[in-house]
One Martini backbone bead per residue (centre of mass of N, CA, C, O) as a GRO file, in nm:
protein
  441
    1UNK     BB    1   0.102   0.033   0.011
    2UNK     BB    2   0.074   0.349   0.055
    3UNK     BB    3   0.283   0.551   0.266
    4UNK     BB    4   0.059   0.792   0.274
    5UNK     BB    5  -0.255   0.707   0.223
    6UNK     BB    6  -0.342   0.393   0.243
    7UNK     BB    7  -0.537   0.326  -0.037
    8UNK     BB    8  -0.311   0.241  -0.243
    9UNK     BB    9  -0.105   0.103  -0.434
   10UNK     BB   10   0.247   0.066  -0.437
   11UNK     BB   11   0.431   0.158  -0.745
   12UNK     BB   12   0.640   0.371  -0.615
   13UNK     BB   13   0.978   0.384  -0.573
   14UNK     BB   14   1.225   0.503  -0.382
   15UNK     BB   15   1.530   0.586  -0.523
   16UNK     BB   16   1.710   0.644  -0.270
   17UNK     BB   17   1.612   0.403  -0.047
   18UNK     BB   18   1.396   0.155  -0.121
   19UNK     BB   19   1.151   0.155   0.126
   20UNK     BB   20   0.924   0.313  -0.021
   21UNK     BB   21   0.582   0.370  -0.123
   22UNK     BB   22   0.374   0.494  -0.409
   23UNK     BB   23   0.083   0.576  -0.602
   24UNK     BB   24   0.206   0.873  -0.660
   25UNK     BB   25   0.352   1.168  -0.722
   26UNK     BB   26   0.193   1.334  -0.517
   27UNK     BB   27   0.249   1.163  -0.268
   28UNK     BB   28   0.550   1.181  -0.280
   29UNK     BB   29   0.567   1.497  -0.255
   30UNK     BB   30   0.405   1.511   0.018
   31UNK     BB   31   0.607   1.307   0.178
   32UNK     BB   32   0.889   1.450   0.162
   33UNK     BB   33   0.880   1.647   0.414
   34UNK     BB   34   0.929   1.374   0.597
   35UNK     BB   35   1.121   1.164   0.448
   36UNK     BB   36   1.393   1.329   0.404
   37UNK     BB   37   1.499   1.270   0.711
   38UNK     BB   38   1.528   0.929   0.642
   39UNK     BB   39   1.635   0.858   0.355
   40UNK     BB   40   1.945   0.999   0.426
   41UNK     BB   41   2.150   0.938   0.644
   42UNK     BB   42   2.371   1.223   0.693
   43UNK     BB   43   2.224   1.407   0.501
   44UNK     BB   44   2.170   1.709   0.423
   45UNK     BB   45   1.894   1.939   0.462
   46UNK     BB   46   1.710   2.146   0.330
   47UNK     BB   47   1.560   2.426   0.456
   48UNK     BB   48   1.285   2.401   0.315
   49UNK     BB   49   1.208   2.131   0.468
   50UNK     BB   50   1.211   2.258   0.749
   51UNK     BB   51   0.991   2.463   0.695
   52UNK     BB   52   0.767   2.260   0.615
   53UNK     BB   53   0.760   2.116   0.892
   54UNK     BB   54   0.676   2.364   1.050
   55UNK     BB   55   0.411   2.413   0.905
   56UNK     BB   56   0.275   2.135   0.976
   57UNK     BB   57   0.328   2.201   1.296
   58UNK     BB   58   0.282   2.503   1.367
   59UNK     BB   59   0.594   2.623   1.385
   60UNK     BB   60   0.868   2.763   1.455
   61UNK     BB   61   1.170   2.767   1.341
   62UNK     BB   62   1.480   2.653   1.498
   63UNK     BB   63   1.668   2.654   1.273
   64UNK     BB   64   1.906   2.878   1.199
   65UNK     BB   65   1.931   2.868   0.883
   66UNK     BB   66   1.634   2.883   0.828
   67UNK     BB   67   1.585   3.156   0.960
   68UNK     BB   68   1.780   3.309   0.771
   69UNK     BB   69   1.673   3.227   0.481
   70UNK     BB   70   1.342   3.306   0.584
   71UNK     BB   71   1.341   3.589   0.782
   72UNK     BB   72   1.321   3.533   1.108
   73UNK     BB   73   1.567   3.706   1.212
   74UNK     BB   74   1.435   3.995   1.119
   75UNK     BB   75   1.231   3.974   1.316
   76UNK     BB   76   1.118   4.174   1.600
   77UNK     BB   77   0.878   3.967   1.650
   78UNK     BB   78   0.624   3.729   1.684
   79UNK     BB   79   0.436   3.857   1.471
   80UNK     BB   80   0.618   3.841   1.234
   81UNK     BB   81   0.664   3.541   1.243
   82UNK     BB   82   0.369   3.461   1.211
   83UNK     BB   83   0.330   3.589   0.930
   84UNK     BB   84   0.547   3.423   0.787
   85UNK     BB   85   0.423   3.142   0.842
   86UNK     BB   86   0.160   3.211   0.694
   87UNK     BB   87   0.281   3.254   0.417
   88UNK     BB   88   0.410   2.961   0.393
   89UNK     BB   89   0.151   2.809   0.433
   90UNK     BB   90   0.012   2.906   0.171
   91UNK     BB   91   0.225   2.787  -0.020
   92UNK     BB   92   0.240   2.479   0.089
   93UNK     BB   93  -0.076   2.405   0.157
   94UNK     BB   94  -0.251   2.573  -0.065
   95UNK     BB   95  -0.048   2.598  -0.327
   96UNK     BB   96   0.161   2.358  -0.344
   97UNK     BB   97   0.463   2.435  -0.289
   98UNK     BB   98   0.749   2.295  -0.314
   99UNK     BB   99   1.047   2.299  -0.148
  100UNK     BB  100   1.233   2.279  -0.401
  101UNK     BB  101   1.123   2.547  -0.522
  102UNK     BB  102   1.184   2.738  -0.286
  103UNK     BB  103   1.484   2.684  -0.295
  104UNK     BB  104   1.532   2.780  -0.586
  105UNK     BB  105   1.448   3.071  -0.536
  106UNK     BB  106   1.661   3.146  -0.323
  107UNK     BB  107   1.925   3.069  -0.489
  108UNK     BB  108   1.831   3.275  -0.730
  109UNK     BB  109   1.706   3.546  -0.590
  110UNK     BB  110   1.348   3.512  -0.623
  111UNK     BB  111   1.161   3.483  -0.381
  112UNK     BB  112   0.986   3.743  -0.368
  113UNK     BB  113   0.870   3.734  -0.664
  114UNK     BB  114   0.746   3.443  -0.646
  115UNK     BB  115   0.545   3.498  -0.420
  116UNK     BB  116   0.391   3.707  -0.574
  117UNK     BB  117   0.315   3.533  -0.824
  118UNK     BB  118   0.153   3.314  -0.665
  119UNK     BB  119  -0.063   3.509  -0.533
  120UNK     BB  120  -0.158   3.659  -0.803
  121UNK     BB  121  -0.314   3.396  -0.923
  122UNK     BB  122  -0.517   3.461  -0.709
  123UNK     BB  123  -0.769   3.578  -0.566
  124UNK     BB  124  -0.797   3.841  -0.339
  125UNK     BB  125  -1.003   3.684  -0.144
  126UNK     BB  126  -0.776   3.426  -0.103
  127UNK     BB  127  -0.505   3.560   0.038
  128UNK     BB  128  -0.542   3.717   0.278
  129UNK     BB  129  -0.331   3.879   0.528
  130UNK     BB  130  -0.025   3.803   0.467
  131UNK     BB  131   0.027   3.924   0.191
  132UNK     BB  132  -0.008   4.228   0.250
  133UNK     BB  133   0.210   4.229   0.467
  134UNK     BB  134   0.444   4.144   0.291
  135UNK     BB  135   0.443   4.401   0.095
  136UNK     BB  136   0.542   4.572   0.361
  137UNK     BB  137   0.790   4.325   0.429
  138UNK     BB  138   1.023   4.241   0.218
  139UNK     BB  139   1.295   4.292   0.378
  140UNK     BB  140   1.316   4.016   0.521
  141UNK     BB  141   1.419   3.887   0.220
  142UNK     BB  142   1.634   4.086   0.177
  143UNK     BB  143   1.928   4.168   0.062
  144UNK     BB  144   2.176   4.345   0.131
  145UNK     BB  145   2.303   4.666   0.068
  146UNK     BB  146   2.592   4.854   0.022
  147UNK     BB  147   2.398   5.100   0.014
  148UNK     BB  148   2.362   5.239   0.331
  149UNK     BB  149   2.343   5.588   0.270
  150UNK     BB  150   2.109   5.667   0.111
  151UNK     BB  151   1.893   5.921   0.079
  152UNK     BB  152   1.630   5.764   0.097
  153UNK     BB  153   1.695   5.601   0.353
  154UNK     BB  154   1.755   5.852   0.537
  155UNK     BB  155   1.473   5.972   0.517
  156UNK     BB  156   1.320   5.724   0.622
  157UNK     BB  157   1.461   5.721   0.899
  158UNK     BB  158   1.398   6.001   1.007
  159UNK     BB  159   1.092   5.965   1.007
  160UNK     BB  160   1.071   5.721   1.189
  161UNK     BB  161   1.209   5.858   1.436
  162UNK     BB  162   1.018   6.102   1.454
  163UNK     BB  163   0.759   5.935   1.507
  164UNK     BB  164   0.858   5.770   1.749
  165UNK     BB  165   0.914   6.051   1.927
  166UNK     BB  166   0.603   6.202   1.868
  167UNK     BB  167   0.588   6.321   1.597
  168UNK     BB  168   0.453   6.430   1.323
  169UNK     BB  169   0.400   6.256   1.021
  170UNK     BB  170   0.337   6.540   0.855
  171UNK     BB  171   0.611   6.652   0.846
  172UNK     BB  172   0.840   6.815   0.716
  173UNK     BB  173   1.156   6.768   0.598
  174UNK     BB  174   1.278   7.026   0.697
  175UNK     BB  175   1.212   6.993   1.000
  176UNK     BB  176   1.371   6.731   1.036
  177UNK     BB  177   1.650   6.842   0.939
  178UNK     BB  178   1.680   7.065   1.150
  179UNK     BB  179   1.688   6.882   1.392
  180UNK     BB  180   1.918   6.695   1.299
  181UNK     BB  181   2.140   6.931   1.280
  182UNK     BB  182   2.124   7.003   1.599
  183UNK     BB  183   2.269   6.756   1.657
  184UNK     BB  184   2.493   6.574   1.765
  185UNK     BB  185   2.678   6.326   1.640
  186UNK     BB  186   2.586   6.092   1.830
  187UNK     BB  187   2.270   6.162   1.796
  188UNK     BB  188   2.257   6.108   1.496
  189UNK     BB  189   2.316   5.815   1.506
  190UNK     BB  190   2.084   5.738   1.689
  191UNK     BB  191   1.852   5.837   1.509
  192UNK     BB  192   1.912   5.650   1.270
  193UNK     BB  193   1.889   5.389   1.439
  194UNK     BB  194   1.599   5.426   1.514
  195UNK     BB  195   1.499   5.420   1.222
  196UNK     BB  196   1.597   5.136   1.139
  197UNK     BB  197   1.427   4.988   1.362
  198UNK     BB  198   1.148   5.104   1.267
  199UNK     BB  199   1.207   4.994   0.960
  200UNK     BB  200   1.331   4.705   0.987
  201UNK     BB  201   1.659   4.762   0.968
  202UNK     BB  202   1.950   4.606   0.948
  203UNK     BB  203   2.264   4.651   1.007
  204UNK     BB  204   2.540   4.712   0.823
  205UNK     BB  205   2.828   4.774   0.729
  206UNK     BB  206   2.951   5.027   0.953
  207UNK     BB  207   2.918   5.256   1.194
  208UNK     BB  208   2.670   5.106   1.327
  209UNK     BB  209   2.782   4.814   1.330
  210UNK     BB  210   3.006   4.898   1.537
  211UNK     BB  211   2.889   5.110   1.749
  212UNK     BB  212   2.641   4.884   1.830
  213UNK     BB  213   2.789   4.569   1.807
  214UNK     BB  214   2.741   4.382   1.543
  215UNK     BB  215   3.042   4.289   1.493
  216UNK     BB  216   3.049   4.073   1.745
  217UNK     BB  217   2.885   3.886   1.606
  218UNK     BB  218   2.904   3.554   1.485
  219UNK     BB  219   2.614   3.605   1.347
  220UNK     BB  220   2.305   3.667   1.222
  221UNK     BB  221   2.150   3.576   1.464
  222UNK     BB  222   2.288   3.763   1.670
  223UNK     BB  223   2.217   4.026   1.529
  224UNK     BB  224   1.908   3.985   1.552
  225UNK     BB  225   1.897   3.980   1.860
  226UNK     BB  226   2.013   4.264   1.900
  227UNK     BB  227   1.787   4.410   1.751
  228UNK     BB  228   1.564   4.326   1.939
  229UNK     BB  229   1.683   4.449   2.197
  230UNK     BB  230   1.683   4.740   2.094
  231UNK     BB  231   1.380   4.755   2.038
  232UNK     BB  232   1.303   4.720   2.332
  233UNK     BB  233   1.468   4.956   2.460
  234UNK     BB  234   1.333   5.209   2.294
  235UNK     BB  235   1.050   5.140   2.457
  236UNK     BB  236   1.186   5.221   2.759
  237UNK     BB  237   1.364   5.448   2.682
  238UNK     BB  238   1.505   5.745   2.628
  239UNK     BB  239   1.669   5.921   2.401
  240UNK     BB  240   1.873   6.059   2.601
  241UNK     BB  241   1.969   5.798   2.736
  242UNK     BB  242   2.082   5.671   2.485
  243UNK     BB  243   2.279   5.889   2.406
  244UNK     BB  244   2.439   5.894   2.668
  245UNK     BB  245   2.530   5.590   2.651
  246UNK     BB  246   2.676   5.613   2.385
  247UNK     BB  247   2.888   5.845   2.463
  248UNK     BB  248   2.982   5.664   2.739
  249UNK     BB  249   2.997   5.354   2.691
  250UNK     BB  250   2.694   5.241   2.856
  251UNK     BB  251   2.490   5.033   2.717
  252UNK     BB  252   2.498   4.790   2.914
  253UNK     BB  253   2.378   4.943   3.159
  254UNK     BB  254   2.101   5.008   3.014
  255UNK     BB  255   2.019   4.723   2.979
  256UNK     BB  256   2.026   4.634   3.274
  257UNK     BB  257   1.821   4.849   3.384
  258UNK     BB  258   1.588   4.693   3.182
  259UNK     BB  259   1.646   4.369   3.170
  260UNK     BB  260   1.859   4.329   2.924
  261UNK     BB  261   2.082   4.029   2.876
  262UNK     BB  262   2.137   3.866   2.590
  263UNK     BB  263   2.366   4.098   2.473
  264UNK     BB  264   2.607   4.169   2.674
  265UNK     BB  265   2.857   4.020   2.557
  266UNK     BB  266   2.874   4.186   2.300
  267UNK     BB  267   2.880   4.482   2.419
  268UNK     BB  268   3.134   4.443   2.604
  269UNK     BB  269   3.331   4.403   2.359
  270UNK     BB  270   3.284   4.712   2.225
  271UNK     BB  271   3.208   4.907   2.465
  272UNK     BB  272   3.469   5.133   2.428
  273UNK     BB  273   3.662   5.403   2.423
  274UNK     BB  274   3.850   5.222   2.242
  275UNK     BB  275   3.884   5.140   1.905
  276UNK     BB  276   3.929   4.844   1.753
  277UNK     BB  277   4.069   4.733   1.450
  278UNK     BB  278   3.933   4.451   1.429
  279UNK     BB  279   3.648   4.566   1.333
  280UNK     BB  280   3.757   4.677   1.059
  281UNK     BB  281   3.845   4.407   0.960
  282UNK     BB  282   3.568   4.264   0.966
  283UNK     BB  283   3.438   4.461   0.777
  284UNK     BB  284   3.620   4.427   0.530
  285UNK     BB  285   3.571   4.121   0.492
  286UNK     BB  286   3.267   4.134   0.466
  287UNK     BB  287   3.260   4.322   0.208
  288UNK     BB  288   3.432   4.139   0.023
  289UNK     BB  289   3.236   3.875   0.043
  290UNK     BB  290   2.950   4.017  -0.011
  291UNK     BB  291   3.034   4.242  -0.257
  292UNK     BB  292   3.349   4.321  -0.359
  293UNK     BB  293   3.223   4.611  -0.390
  294UNK     BB  294   3.136   4.916  -0.391
  295UNK     BB  295   2.894   5.155  -0.461
  296UNK     BB  296   3.096   5.233  -0.728
  297UNK     BB  297   3.258   4.951  -0.818
  298UNK     BB  298   3.498   4.939  -0.635
  299UNK     BB  299   3.742   4.833  -0.477
  300UNK     BB  300   3.804   4.716  -0.159
  301UNK     BB  301   3.975   4.881   0.095
  302UNK     BB  302   4.183   4.900   0.342
  303UNK     BB  303   4.229   5.049   0.602
  304UNK     BB  304   4.510   5.177   0.736
  305UNK     BB  305   4.512   5.024   1.009
  306UNK     BB  306   4.474   4.751   0.884
  307UNK     BB  307   4.720   4.736   0.705
  308UNK     BB  308   4.922   4.757   0.942
  309UNK     BB  309   4.820   4.556   1.170
  310UNK     BB  310   4.741   4.305   0.941
  311UNK     BB  311   4.956   4.307   0.664
  312UNK     BB  312   4.869   4.451   0.388
  313UNK     BB  313   5.129   4.624   0.343
  314UNK     BB  314   5.308   4.347   0.260
  315UNK     BB  315   5.178   4.322  -0.005
  316UNK     BB  316   5.278   4.259  -0.353
  317UNK     BB  317   4.972   4.166  -0.421
  318UNK     BB  318   4.667   4.030  -0.489
  319UNK     BB  319   4.740   3.745  -0.398
  320UNK     BB  320   4.836   3.808  -0.109
  321UNK     BB  321   4.576   3.962  -0.023
  322UNK     BB  322   4.391   3.706  -0.062
  323UNK     BB  323   4.528   3.537   0.161
  324UNK     BB  324   4.452   3.720   0.393
  325UNK     BB  325   4.149   3.725   0.355
  326UNK     BB  326   4.114   3.414   0.393
  327UNK     BB  327   4.235   3.398   0.678
  328UNK     BB  328   4.028   3.592   0.817
  329UNK     BB  329   3.777   3.445   0.733
  330UNK     BB  330   3.840   3.186   0.876
  331UNK     BB  331   3.867   3.301   1.162
  332UNK     BB  332   3.570   3.429   1.189
  333UNK     BB  333   3.423   3.141   1.132
  334UNK     BB  334   3.505   3.061   1.406
  335UNK     BB  335   3.352   2.980   1.700
  336UNK     BB  336   3.628   3.036   1.893
  337UNK     BB  337   3.672   3.312   1.795
  338UNK     BB  338   3.872   3.602   1.919
  339UNK     BB  339   3.909   3.922   1.831
  340UNK     BB  340   4.066   4.037   2.080
  341UNK     BB  341   4.296   3.841   2.059
  342UNK     BB  342   4.390   3.943   1.792
  343UNK     BB  343   4.438   4.224   1.869
  344UNK     BB  344   4.650   4.167   2.096
  345UNK     BB  345   4.851   4.028   1.898
  346UNK     BB  346   4.901   4.264   1.722
  347UNK     BB  347   5.012   4.476   1.948
  348UNK     BB  348   5.240   4.245   2.016
  349UNK     BB  349   5.360   4.104   1.756
  350UNK     BB  350   5.168   3.795   1.732
  351UNK     BB  351   5.020   3.694   1.479
  352UNK     BB  352   5.157   3.436   1.382
  353UNK     BB  353   5.141   3.282   1.644
  354UNK     BB  354   4.835   3.288   1.690
  355UNK     BB  355   4.761   3.137   1.429
  356UNK     BB  356   4.937   2.881   1.469
  357UNK     BB  357   4.787   2.778   1.732
  358UNK     BB  358   4.556   2.716   1.534
  359UNK     BB  359   4.433   2.407   1.414
  360UNK     BB  360   4.235   2.551   1.185
  361UNK     BB  361   4.514   2.672   1.076
  362UNK     BB  362   4.701   2.714   0.773
  363UNK     BB  363   5.058   2.815   0.729
  364UNK     BB  364   5.098   2.801   0.384
  365UNK     BB  365   5.370   2.924   0.351
  366UNK     BB  366   5.554   3.017   0.612
  367UNK     BB  367   5.728   3.252   0.507
  368UNK     BB  368   5.499   3.416   0.404
  369UNK     BB  369   5.331   3.458   0.667
  370UNK     BB  370   5.566   3.586   0.831
  371UNK     BB  371   5.570   3.846   0.644
  372UNK     BB  372   5.259   3.929   0.645
  373UNK     BB  373   5.240   3.920   0.985
  374UNK     BB  374   5.370   4.186   1.008
  375UNK     BB  375   5.443   4.451   1.245
  376UNK     BB  376   5.532   4.741   1.448
  377UNK     BB  377   5.496   4.553   1.682
  378UNK     BB  378   5.606   4.668   1.937
  379UNK     BB  379   5.668   4.957   2.058
  380UNK     BB  380   5.932   5.182   2.064
  381UNK     BB  381   6.188   5.332   2.224
  382UNK     BB  382   6.393   5.570   2.281
  383UNK     BB  383   6.712   5.426   2.179
  384UNK     BB  384   6.602   5.186   2.061
  385UNK     BB  385   6.553   4.932   1.858
  386UNK     BB  386   6.411   4.892   1.579
  387UNK     BB  387   6.209   4.729   1.398
  388UNK     BB  388   6.221   4.528   1.126
  389UNK     BB  389   5.980   4.650   1.000
  390UNK     BB  390   6.060   4.941   0.991
  391UNK     BB  391   6.328   4.892   0.823
  392UNK     BB  392   6.199   4.699   0.572
  393UNK     BB  393   5.982   4.863   0.488
  394UNK     BB  394   5.893   5.031   0.184
  395UNK     BB  395   5.694   5.216   0.335
  396UNK     BB  396   5.746   5.535   0.447
  397UNK     BB  397   5.486   5.573   0.617
  398UNK     BB  398   5.521   5.324   0.797
  399UNK     BB  399   5.801   5.398   0.907
  400UNK     BB  400   5.714   5.658   1.041
  401UNK     BB  401   5.495   5.530   1.213
  402UNK     BB  402   5.667   5.321   1.370
  403UNK     BB  403   5.888   5.541   1.493
  404UNK     BB  404   5.676   5.797   1.575
  405UNK     BB  405   5.436   5.736   1.769
  406UNK     BB  406   5.559   5.793   2.043
  407UNK     BB  407   5.615   6.090   1.994
  408UNK     BB  408   5.323   6.169   1.966
  409UNK     BB  409   5.240   6.107   2.254
  410UNK     BB  410   5.430   6.306   2.379
  411UNK     BB  411   5.310   6.553   2.233
  412UNK     BB  412   5.027   6.521   2.364
  413UNK     BB  413   5.130   6.561   2.648
  414UNK     BB  414   5.226   6.841   2.615
  415UNK     BB  415   4.949   6.963   2.550
  416UNK     BB  416   4.813   6.887   2.820
  417UNK     BB  417   5.041   7.066   2.985
  418UNK     BB  418   5.027   7.361   2.866
  419UNK     BB  419   4.837   7.491   3.078
  420UNK     BB  420   5.022   7.460   3.335
  421UNK     BB  421   5.285   7.603   3.168
  422UNK     BB  422   5.223   7.813   2.945
  423UNK     BB  423   5.268   7.746   2.654
  424UNK     BB  424   5.349   7.835   2.367
  425UNK     BB  425   5.303   7.778   2.044
  426UNK     BB  426   5.600   7.800   1.951
  427UNK     BB  427   5.696   7.591   2.163
  428UNK     BB  428   5.530   7.345   2.057
  429UNK     BB  429   5.655   7.345   1.779
  430UNK     BB  430   5.948   7.297   1.870
  431UNK     BB  431   5.892   7.034   2.015
  432UNK     BB  432   5.798   6.870   1.771
  433UNK     BB  433   6.049   6.905   1.592
  434UNK     BB  434   6.245   6.773   1.790
  435UNK     BB  435   6.111   6.502   1.800
  436UNK     BB  436   6.097   6.442   1.466
  437UNK     BB  437   6.409   6.467   1.412
  438UNK     BB  438   6.452   6.151   1.508
  439UNK     BB  439   6.326   6.035   1.273
  440UNK     BB  440   6.392   5.732   1.080
  441UNK     BB  441   6.318   5.721   0.720
   0.00000   0.00000   0.00000
């Protein structure tokens, strides 16, 4: 008998496992949502089938990759997740779209359009409430764009934040822009971040991504959880409280004060007075592998601190740069990787040793990576021997930076003390000239 309907003789044998029979192709297709999990033990199952199983069980999918692939991690609350599940229920149970087809839509990058096409084929009165909601929330399934700060998106964020803060939604753009320009720099960043949360847009790589801690998340799931926590927080605290916490690097304390603790580990890693260059490195690697080029179609270049601290300045060409990119991509993908340990290794001049100690990373050829992972750290003191990096690096700017950084700090100290000793401007200039006259470039 058919292993699905138990009504007709099973004449079609499952070609993959040879253990079950079906009476028709339709029964086999309908049974696959459940049979696929036992058909080939040990073989990974496409996330579309995990989604379909969740639909038939009427449960939110718990598998992390399935939640990422089909938009659940971008939902800011359970209501949005419920609407997404209802949308997929309509596709799979009512419109009978097979999971393999939904998987193909996602892989080809046409999931949104094909969902629209499927629902538009049926009369409007039969589409239910989930489809109209989806038309207003298609961003949940949209791949992030590298153009993070386009004027249209900024205007949308400003208005969303303005409305959230209790101002009239009918206000003219000029009035919103006047208010925005009156804010200090840190409050402007908070205002736009409010707007992105209210517009249900998760930050991608950029100042917001680093400034609000998303860079420290190990994966997209953790980033989405952090966005949810922020969304909860801004409904509890005042805008002034949030801005004050952001400017004083005390966002973790604000989360604690309102009883939101699930993302404290991430925030404590990033919210520090001095920004570590490892987050700029992670942003650079993320941009390279997600987008390849910047918003203008040009190759994405590492920021100067990243180039010096993490060895890109040592690369003789694109091939060596690619090797370093692949190395750091591999590092950040490891579940046990600690970016702060990488940062500490960099400023201690132990990049190669740190990487070599990780059994999941292979540094071959050894001599190449020993050269690429050199940097000017640790900094040298006046009168001591300069590092081999500073003496051997062909880039004169790097050599100047490597041997002169300490003198710069001394100069800044002189500036700080100038008020107490009432040094004149000309005296300060003379002091700087004397200090930097010792730099051997």
